[in-house]
N, C-alpha and C positions, 0 to 999 in steps of 0.2 A: 321433457324438452327443456334446457336451460338456453338462457340468452344472457350475454357477457353485455354490462354496461360500465364502461371503466374498469375500477376496481372490484365491483361488487356481481354478481352470477345472481340471476332472477329465476327462481323456477316456473314454466307454465303449469297449470294443473293438469294433471291427466286425463284424458277425455272418459266419461263415466258409461261404464259397462252399463247395456241394458239389461235387465233382466229377463231370464228365461220364463218367469211366472207372469201371468196377466197382471195388468195393476188393477188399484182399487177402480178404477170407471170400467174399464172392460170387464170386471168382475159384477159389478150394478148393471152394465148395459146386457150381461150374459144372463142376469136374473131377471131382468124387466124385459126384455124379448122372449125369452121363456115363458113367463106370465102372459105375456101378450099371445103368443102364437098357440099355448093351451087352451085360451079362453076363447079365441076367434075359432080354433076348432072346434069347441064342444059348442059355439054359437050356431055354427055352422051345420050341426047334428041336426038345428032344429028347420032348418029348409026343406026338410021332406026328402021324402027314399030316393028320389030319382037325382037329386043335387048333393046331398050330404055326404055321398061318399068322397067325393071329390075332394073336400075338406080335410081327409084324413089320409090323401096318399102320401107315402114316405118320401116320394122323391122331393118334393118340394121342401119339407123340412129339412131335408139334408143339402139342398142349396142353400139355404139361410145359413145352416152351419157353416157350408165351404166359404160365403160370403165373409160370414166370422173368419174365418182362420186367415181369408185374405186380406181382410183389414188389420190385423193384428201383426202379420209378416215375420212371426216367431213361432215353430214349429210346436214347440211345448206349450207355449202360452194358448196357441191357437187351438190346441189339442184339449186343455184343460178348459176353458172357457167355453168351445163348441162343445164340450159335454158335458157341462154346469145348465147350457142355454137348452139343450135337448131333454135332460134328465127334469129339468124343471117344468119344460113345457109338457112333456108325458104326464108327470104326477098331475100338473094341474089339470090337464084334460081329462082325467080318469077320478080324479078326488072330486071333480065339480059335477059327478055323473048324480051323487043321491040330490043335490039342488035342480037338476033338471028334469028331475023323472024319468030317472033310464033304468028301472026296476032292474032288466039283467044284469048289466054292467054293476051297478050298486052293491048287488048283492055278491058278486066276484072283484070288489076295487079292490082290495087289498093283494088280491095275488098279481091281477092285471097290470095294478100299478107298478108293484115289484118286477114285475117281469119286462113290461115295455120301458119300466125307465133304466132297466139293465141295458136292454137293446138299444134304446135310444143313448145313452149316455157312451157305451161303447161304437155308436155308428158317429154319434156326433164326434166324441176322438178321432176316429179316422179322419173325416170330412173335414175337422178343422186343421187337422195336420195338414191335409190334403191342399186346403186354399193356402196357406202358408207356405207350401211348397213351390205352390205355381206359383206366386207372387216373389218369391225370395231365393227361391235354388236354381240351378241350371241342371241340363243335360237330364239325365238317367233318373234322377232326385224328382225333377219338375214334372218330369214325362209321368210318373207314378204318381204324383199329386193331383193331376188331370184325372188320372184311369182312375182313384178311388171314385172320385162322384159317377164319371162316367159309366162303370161298371154298375153301380148300386140304380142309376137311374135304367139304365139299359137291361137290367137283370129283374126290377120290379116291373118294367114294362111287359117284358115277355111272358112273366109268370101270370100276371093279371091280364092281361092280352087272352092269353087261351082258357083264364078260368072264367074269367066273367061273360064275354061275348056280346054280344047287340052293344047296347049303348057305350060301353066302356072299350069296345074295341078301338075306336078312333081316340079315344084319349089315351090310353095305353100306348097304342100304335105312335103316336106323336112322342111319347115318354121314352120308348126305346128308341125312337130312330135320334130323338136330342143326345141319347147317351152314348151313340156311336158316332155322331157328329161332333160330338163334344172336343176331342183332340184337336181336330181341325179348325175349329174354331177360335181355340183358346191357346194354340201353339204353332207357331212358325215355322220353328225349325224342321226340315223333313225328318230328321235321325230321332229328334223329340218325339216325334208324330209317329215313327214306327214303332218305337218302344212303347208306346202309350195307348195305340192299339192293339198291340201285344198281350198289354197287363191288364185291359179293358176288356178284351176276350174273356180271360181268366176271371176276372173279379166281375163279370157277365154270366157267368156259368154258377160262382160259388155266393153269388145275390141270388139269384134264380132258385135254389134248393135252400137256402137260409129262408127267404121271403115265405116260402111254399111252407116247410118245418114248421117254424115260428107262428106264422096264422093259422095251421093246423093245429098246434097246441092249445095257442089261447080259443081257439074257437070251440073246444071243448069244455071252457071252463064258464062260457055263458051259455 
């Protein structure tokens, strides 16, 4: 942009493009929240068998990753930062096992850390991107962003609802219902809701089998 002042021409500075990568502050926030989340989850294990499992639900972890992406508002930055957050959280949780006298997990700390850190990183990236799409995109892309989180919540809720029974029914029934209601809560456009519900249904089926297979595999390690 130029502005003419008499004989002189003054060039206005071009607007600075926002980096697609997270800022240093966003990287630091991801690491900090990851350390906090992993530590809180490990401390939650000390609350007793009837309550400890609540601290290890995947849904709340993924909600945090989604919120991170929504705050960043850039898809790549949200995906990278949320993946880092989740990877740090999972690694912290499992690497703290020896300090909290959890012999079964301590004995398999390395494979459990590698497997769940990878799962957490991939899932975190998807949720971070989803949160950013919800905040910054429109139309089908925004609908898909919401569906990523909705499908994960509904899928985990369904598989655990069928698996645990009794006390877990109520909690996982709520998680399943929350996942199915999310497109209505976060989207106001009717067309976006339709797209989101369709993708949510597909994501629910995918998450159902993914949670079942991963838990079955990791359970064989401890």
